[in-house]
C-alpha positions in Angstrom: -16.3 18.2 -30.2 -18.8 15.4 -29.4 -17.2 12.2 -27.7 -18.9 9.4 -26.8 -18.5 8.5 -23.0 -18.7 4.7 -25.2 -15.9 4.6 -27.4 -17.0 1.9 -29.0 -20.9 2.9 -29.4 -21.8 -0.5 -28.4 -25.4 -0.5 -27.8 -26.6 -0.7 -24.3 -29.4 -3.0 -23.4 -31.7 -1.7 -21.1 -34.9 -3.4 -19.9 -37.9 -2.0 -19.7 -38.0 -1.5 -15.8 -34.3 0.0 -16.1 -35.4 2.6 -18.5 -38.4 3.7 -16.9 -35.7 3.9 -13.6 -33.6 6.3 -16.3 -36.6 9.0 -16.7 -37.6 8.6 -13.0 -36.8 12.2 -12.3 -38.5 15.4 -11.1 -38.5 17.2 -14.5 -39.8 13.9 -16.5 -42.5 13.9 -14.1 -43.2 17.0 -14.2 -43.5 17.1 -17.8 -46.0 14.2 -17.5 -48.2 15.5 -15.2 -48.4 18.5 -17.0 -49.3 17.0 -20.0 -52.3 14.6 -18.2 -53.4 17.9 -16.6 -53.9 19.1 -20.4 -55.3 16.0 -21.6 -52.3 15.5 -24.3 -49.6 12.7 -25.3 -46.2 13.7 -24.8 -42.8 12.0 -25.5 -39.6 12.0 -25.5 -38.6 11.6 -28.5 -34.9 11.3 -30.9 -31.6 11.7 -30.0 -32.0 12.2 -26.3 -33.1 8.1 -25.9 -30.5 7.1 -28.5 -28.5 8.8 -26.8 -29.0 6.4 -23.4 -28.6 3.5 -25.3 -25.1 4.8 -26.6 -24.3 5.8 -23.4 -23.3 9.5 -24.5 -24.3 12.3 -22.5 -27.0 14.6 -23.6 -28.8 17.6 -22.2 -30.9 18.4 -25.1 -34.6 16.8 -24.8 -36.8 17.0 -27.5 -40.7 16.2 -26.5 -43.2 15.3 -29.1 -46.8 16.5 -27.8 -50.1 15.2 -29.6 -51.2 18.7 -29.6 -49.6 22.2 -28.9 -45.9 22.2 -27.8 -46.2 25.9 -27.3 -49.4 25.7 -24.7 -47.3 22.5 -22.9 -44.1 24.5 -22.4 -46.4 27.3 -21.0 -48.3 25.5 -18.4 -44.8 23.7 -17.9 -43.4 27.1 -16.8 -46.1 27.9 -14.7 -45.6 24.7 -12.3 -41.4 24.9 -12.4 -41.8 28.7 -11.5 -39.5 31.8 -11.3 -36.0 29.6 -12.4 -37.7 28.2 -15.7 -37.3 30.6 -18.7 -39.4 29.7 -22.4 -38.7 30.8 -25.7 -41.7 30.8 -28.4 -40.9 30.3 -32.0 -44.7 30.6 -33.5 -43.6 30.1 -36.8 -42.3 27.0 -36.2 -44.9 26.1 -33.7 -42.0 24.9 -31.2 -40.7 26.3 -27.8 -37.9 25.7 -26.0 -37.8 25.7 -22.0 -34.4 26.3 -20.2 -34.6 24.9 -16.0 -31.2 24.4 -14.5 -28.8 23.1 -16.7 -31.9 21.4 -19.0 -33.1 22.8 -22.0 -36.3 20.8 -23.5 -37.9 21.8 -27.1 -41.5 21.3 -27.5 -43.1 20.3 -30.7 -46.4 19.3 -31.6 -46.9 16.1 -33.2 -46.8 16.7 -37.2 -46.8 15.3 -40.4 -45.0 17.3 -43.6 -45.1 16.8 -47.2 -42.7 18.5 -49.5 -42.3 20.5 -53.0 -39.7 19.5 -55.0 -37.9 22.9 -55.0 -37.8 23.6 -51.1 -36.7 21.7 -48.1 -39.2 23.6 -46.0 -41.9 21.3 -45.5 -45.8 22.2 -45.6 -46.7 21.1 -42.0 -50.2 19.4 -40.4 -51.0 18.5 -36.7 -50.6 15.0 -36.7 -50.5 12.0 -34.4 -47.3 10.4 -32.8 -47.1 8.0 -35.7 -47.1 10.6 -38.2 -44.3 12.3 -36.2 -42.3 9.1 -35.9 -42.6 9.0 -40.1 -41.4 11.9 -41.0 -37.8 11.4 -38.6 -34.8 11.2 -40.4 -32.9 7.8 -39.5 -34.8 4.8 -37.2 -32.1 5.6 -34.2 -33.6 9.0 -34.0 -37.7 7.4 -34.2 -37.8 6.2 -30.7 -40.0 7.5 -28.3 -40.6 7.2 -24.9 -43.9 8.2 -23.1 -44.1 10.8 -20.2 -48.1 10.4 -19.2 -48.4 8.2 -16.3 -50.4 5.5 -17.5 -47.9 4.6 -19.8 -44.9 6.1 -18.2 -41.0 5.3 -19.8 -42.4 2.8 -22.0 -40.5 2.9 -25.7 -42.1 3.2 -28.9 -40.0 1.7 -31.7 -41.7 1.3 -34.9 -38.9 1.3 -36.9 -36.6 -1.2 -35.2 -34.0 1.6 -34.7 -32.8 -0.5 -31.1 -31.7 -3.4 -33.4 -30.4 -1.0 -36.3 -28.1 0.3 -33.1 -27.5 -3.2 -32.2 -26.2 -3.5 -35.6 -24.8 0.2 -35.9 -26.7 1.0 -39.0 -27.8 4.1 -40.4 -30.8 3.8 -42.2 -34.3 5.8 -43.0 -37.6 5.0 -41.2 -39.3 5.2 -44.9 -38.4 5.1 -48.6 -34.8 6.8 -48.1 -35.6 8.3 -51.8 -38.3 10.1 -50.5 -36.2 11.1 -47.2 -33.6 12.2 -49.0 -35.2 14.7 -51.5 -37.9 15.7 -49.5 -34.8 17.5 -47.2 -31.6 17.3 -48.9 -29.9 18.4 -45.5 -30.7 14.6 -44.5 -27.9 13.3 -46.9 -25.3 15.5 -44.7 -26.7 14.4 -41.7 -26.8 10.8 -42.7 -23.1 11.0 -42.9 -22.3 13.0 -40.1 -23.9 10.3 -37.5 -22.3 7.7 -39.0 -18.9 9.3 -38.5 -19.9 10.6 -35.2 -21.0 7.0 -33.8 -19.0 5.3 -35.8 -21.9 3.3 -37.7 -22.4 1.8 -41.4 -24.7 3.4 -43.6 -27.3 0.9 -44.9 -27.3 -0.5 -48.6 -29.9 0.9 -49.7 -29.9 4.3 -48.0 -26.1 4.5 -49.4 -27.5 4.4 -52.4 -30.1 6.7 -52.4 -27.3 9.1 -51.2 -25.5 8.4 -54.6 -28.7 8.9 -56.4 -29.8 12.3 -54.7 -26.6 13.9 -54.5 -27.5 17.0 -56.6 -30.2 17.7 -54.2 -27.7 19.1 -51.9 -27.9 22.3 -54.0 -31.1 23.7 -52.5 -29.5 23.6 -48.8 -27.9 26.8 -47.8 -24.4 26.8 -47.5 -24.5 28.0 -43.6 -26.6 24.6 -43.3 -24.0 22.2 -45.0 -20.8 23.5 -43.4 -22.4 22.8 -40.0 -22.7 19.3 -40.6 -19.5 19.4 -42.0 -18.1 21.2 -38.7 -19.7 18.2 -36.8 -17.8 15.5 -38.8 -14.4 17.2 -38.7 -15.2 17.7 -35.1 -15.6 13.7 -34.9 -13.7 11.3 -33.1 -12.6 10.1 -37.0 -13.1 12.6 -39.3 -11.9 10.7 -42.2 -14.7 8.5 -42.0 -17.1 11.2 -43.2 -15.2 12.6 -46.1 -14.6 9.0 -47.7 -18.4 8.4 -47.4 -18.9 12.4 -48.7 -16.7 11.3 -51.7 -18.3 7.7 -52.4 -21.2 9.0 -52.9 -20.8 11.8 -54.8 -21.3 14.6 -52.7 -17.9 15.9 -52.0 -17.6 17.4 -55.2 -20.3 19.2 -55.0 -19.8 21.0 -51.1 -16.0 20.9 -51.1 -14.5 20.8 -54.5 -11.3 21.9 -53.4 -11.1 19.0 -51.6 -12.3 16.6 -53.9 -9.6 18.2 -56.8 -6.8 16.7 -54.5 -7.8 12.8 -55.3 -5.6 10.7 -57.9 -2.0 10.0 -58.6 -0.4 10.1 -61.7 2.5 8.3 -62.9 5.5 9.2 -65.1 8.7 7.1 -66.0 7.3 4.8 -63.3 7.6 7.5 -60.5 4.2 8.1 -58.6 3.1 10.6 -56.1 1.0 10.1 -53.5 -2.7 10.5 -53.3 -3.1 13.6 -51.8 -6.9 13.2 -50.6 -5.6 10.5 -48.3 -2.5 11.8 -47.0 -4.6 14.7 -46.1 -7.0 12.7 -44.3 -4.4 10.4 -42.6 -3.2 14.2 -41.5 -6.6 15.0 -40.2 -7.2 12.1 -38.3 -3.2 12.0 -37.0 -4.1 15.9 -35.5 -7.6 14.7 -34.2 -6.2 12.2 -31.7 -4.5 15.1 -29.8 -6.6 18.4 -30.1 -9.9 19.0 -30.0 -9.5 22.9 -31.9 -11.6 23.2 -34.8 -9.7 25.4 -36.7 -6.4 23.3 -36.0 -8.5 20.5 -37.6 -9.4 22.8 -40.7 -5.7 23.7 -41.0 -4.9 20.2 -41.2 -7.7 19.6 -43.5 -6.3 22.2 -46.0 -2.6 22.2 -45.4 -1.8 20.8 -48.9 -5.2 22.6 -50.6 -3.1 24.2 -53.4 -1.3 20.6 -54.5 -3.2 20.1 -57.5 -2.5 23.9 -58.7 1.4 23.5 -57.8 2.0 19.9 -59.1 5.0 19.8 -61.9 6.9 16.9 -63.4 10.1 17.9 -63.0 12.7 15.0 -64.9 15.4 15.5 -62.3 13.3 15.5 -59.4 10.5 13.9 -60.2 6.9 15.2 -58.6 6.8 19.0 -56.9 4.7 21.1 -55.5 6.9 23.6 -55.1 5.4 27.0 -52.8 1.9 24.7 -52.2 2.4 26.6 -48.9 2.0 30.0 -50.4 -0.4 29.1 -52.9 -2.6 27.5 -50.2 -2.5 30.6 -47.7 -3.7 32.7 -50.7 -6.7 30.5 -51.3 -8.0 30.2 -47.8 -9.7 33.6 -47.7 -12.0 32.3 -51.1 -12.6 29.1 -49.5 -13.6 30.4 -46.6 -15.9 33.0 -48.1 -17.6 30.5 -50.1 -18.2 27.8 -47.6 -19.5 30.3 -45.1 -16.6 29.8 -42.9 -16.2 33.1 -40.6 -14.0 35.3 -42.6 -12.6 36.9 -38.9 -9.5 36.2 -37.0 -10.2 31.7 -37.2 -9.5 32.2 -41.0 -6.3 33.9 -40.3 -5.3 31.4 -38.0 -5.8 28.7 -40.8 -4.5 30.8 -43.2 -1.3 31.3 -41.4 -0.8 27.9 -40.2 -1.3 26.3 -43.7 1.5 29.3 -45.2 4.3 28.0 -42.4 3.1 24.5 -42.5 6.4 23.7 -44.1 8.7 25.5 -42.3 9.3 23.2 -39.5 9.4 20.3 -41.8 12.3 22.3 -43.8 14.3 23.1 -40.4 13.8 19.7 -39.2 15.4 18.0 -42.1 18.3 19.9 -42.5 20.7 21.6 -39.6 18.4 22.8 -37.0 19.8 26.1 -36.7 19.1 29.3 -33.9 18.7 31.3 -36.3 16.0 29.3 -38.3 14.5 28.4 -35.1 14.3 32.5 -34.3 12.5 33.5 -37.2 10.5 30.5 -37.0 9.2 31.5 -33.5 9.0 35.0 -34.8 6.5 34.0 -37.5 4.5 31.8 -35.7 4.1 33.7 -32.5 1.4 32.1 -30.1 0.4 29.3 -32.5 3.8 27.9 -32.8 2.9 25.1 -30.8 -0.1 24.3 -32.7 2.1 24.9 -36.2 4.4 22.0 -34.6 1.2 19.5 -33.6 0.3 20.2 -37.4 4.0 19.2 -38.7 4.2 16.4 -36.3 0.9 15.0 -37.9 1.8 15.9 -41.4 4.4 13.3 -41.3 2.4 10.1 -42.7 5.8 8.3 -44.3 5.6 4.6 -44.6 9.1 4.5 -44.1 10.1 4.0 -40.6 13.3 5.1 -40.6 12.8 8.2 -42.2 9.5 8.7 -40.2 11.6 8.5 -37.2 14.3 11.1 -37.9 11.7 13.1 -38.6 10.0 12.9 -34.9 13.4 13.3 -33.9 14.4 16.0 -35.1 11.1 17.7 -34.5 12.1 17.0 -30.7 15.5 19.1 -31.0 13.3 21.7 -32.7 11.2 21.7 -29.4 13.7 22.0 -27.5 15.6 25.0 -29.4 12.2 26.4 -29.3 12.0 26.6 -25.9 15.9 27.5 -25.1 15.1 29.8 -27.6 12.3 31.4 -26.4 13.3 31.9 -22.6 16.8 33.2 -23.8 15.7 35.9 -26.3 12.0 36.3 -25.7 11.0 36.4 -29.8 7.7 35.1 -29.5 5.6 38.0 -30.8 8.4 40.6 -30.4 8.8 44.1 -31.5 12.2 45.3 -32.6 13.6 47.1 -28.9 13.8 49.9 -31.4 11.2 51.0 -32.9 10.2 53.5 -36.3 9.4 56.6 -34.0 13.1 56.4 -32.3 15.1 56.6 -35.6 12.8 59.0 -37.3 13.9 61.3 -33.8 17.3 60.4 -33.8 17.9 61.3 -37.6 15.7 63.6 -38.1 13.6 61.7 -40.9 10.2 61.2 -41.7 8.5 58.1 -42.8 10.8 57.0 -45.6 12.6 53.7 -46.9 15.9 54.6 -45.0 13.5 54.1 -41.3 12.0 50.6 -42.9 15.3 49.2 -43.6 16.8 50.1 -40.4 14.0 48.7 -38.8 14.1 45.5 -40.5 18.1 45.0 -40.2 17.6 45.4 -36.4 15.0 42.8 -36.6 17.0 40.7 -38.7 20.2 40.9 -36.7 18.5 40.1 -33.5 16.4 36.6 -35.5 19.9 36.0 -36.7 21.6 36.0 -33.3 23.9 39.0 -34.4 22.9 41.2 -31.5 20.5 39.9 -28.4 17.0 41.4 -28.0 17.8 44.2 -26.1 17.5 48.6 -26.5 21.0 49.0 -26.1 22.2 46.4 -28.1 19.8 47.5 -30.9 20.7 51.2 -30.8 24.2 50.4 -31.5 23.7 48.2 -34.0 21.0 51.2 -35.7 24.0 54.1 -35.1 26.1 51.4 -37.1 24.2 50.5 -40.0 22.9 54.3 -40.5 26.7 55.5 -40.7 26.9 52.8 -43.9 23.9 54.3 -45.3 25.1 57.7 -44.6 22.8 58.9 -41.9 23.7 61.0 -39.3 21.8 61.4 -36.0 20.3 65.0 -35.4 21.6 67.5 -32.3 19.5 67.5 -29.4 
């Protein structure tokens, strides 16, 4: 997760002399010397410069060369020697150089034009000014010269420093052109505002609203990359509120947008599940950088719109929303181009189980219920408990404290039972093969029934999780079923 060193992201005021000193390293001087030898202008641009002022760590360096970025990278590699490696991407006119723990991407300065149905630009060679004009936001258009004559000098044509000081995200040129040309910039706009805790400038935000439909030409893969960065931010709810406000959310994540709204019947109103979900997401973000646990928080109530019912006796109900939500996860992951692997299964599992600890904590905390929870959650039990504690958003402080106190009791029982009974991920100590050998059976319903009865007896605390006790219990249940062991 990207976390700034400066948690408030207030801009650091850096004098020209201090800025020059920040670039006074072997690598930057070698880049500048190489450019001078080739007769080229070169500048560090974008995020690396921005993050110096925001005191955020950054190892990825983008260098714009007024000329060939590829030729520049190849010449620098020769200077650096055997420890440097260059990857060339001729279709894009870029080259990436890796040296020690640094990555430098070289690109020739260019100007761009777009057609309405594609975000792929028509590219021409250009000047530094042309290159800065095509940048997405003013705070990303800062450039520091590396040529010896002007080493360390800042070029800031769109007052990006002032926007950083005012904590604003805005485009260098007309935002309608910026966003219509490359609609992915709308996602980037909200992502930067979320990561940096900045505000989106008014005209820029209005343009997001006007151009929201343009997001449809962007691939799901590119959208999910930006969405993951929003989810990984320190306060991810900010990004989802902005996505909703500008109209992007229903276009990229309709299932989440459907959580919005409240209804009132006979004076009884249910909570807005969209804002509840965002509160749970922020709660979990305070405790973990695990992206997929954050996704589980985002999706834990995703089935509530489908399961919402009014019951005159009970009020608003969302029965089985956890199980319906569990079934929805694969389709959501597939549609959004999220990984269809163990990460999806992990999220699916947590969504399906997220009500279990709450039910246990709301009632008597029995050993049997906790054993079954531990068995079903397995190694994900700690993440599940974290999710469930994050899900407590009641404004009734007494009710909230009661749940938290009971959760502490559940955690104590989990630890005690795990140490005593070794339930996590357990397999019954008498397996199907032993059952079939004992009674001369082939795979059949009776084998499954015996195996299940042993498992249930262990989970209910009737017998310990040991082979001899399980074998004796199997023999007892087999007699009740009319089964006899075969003679050896």
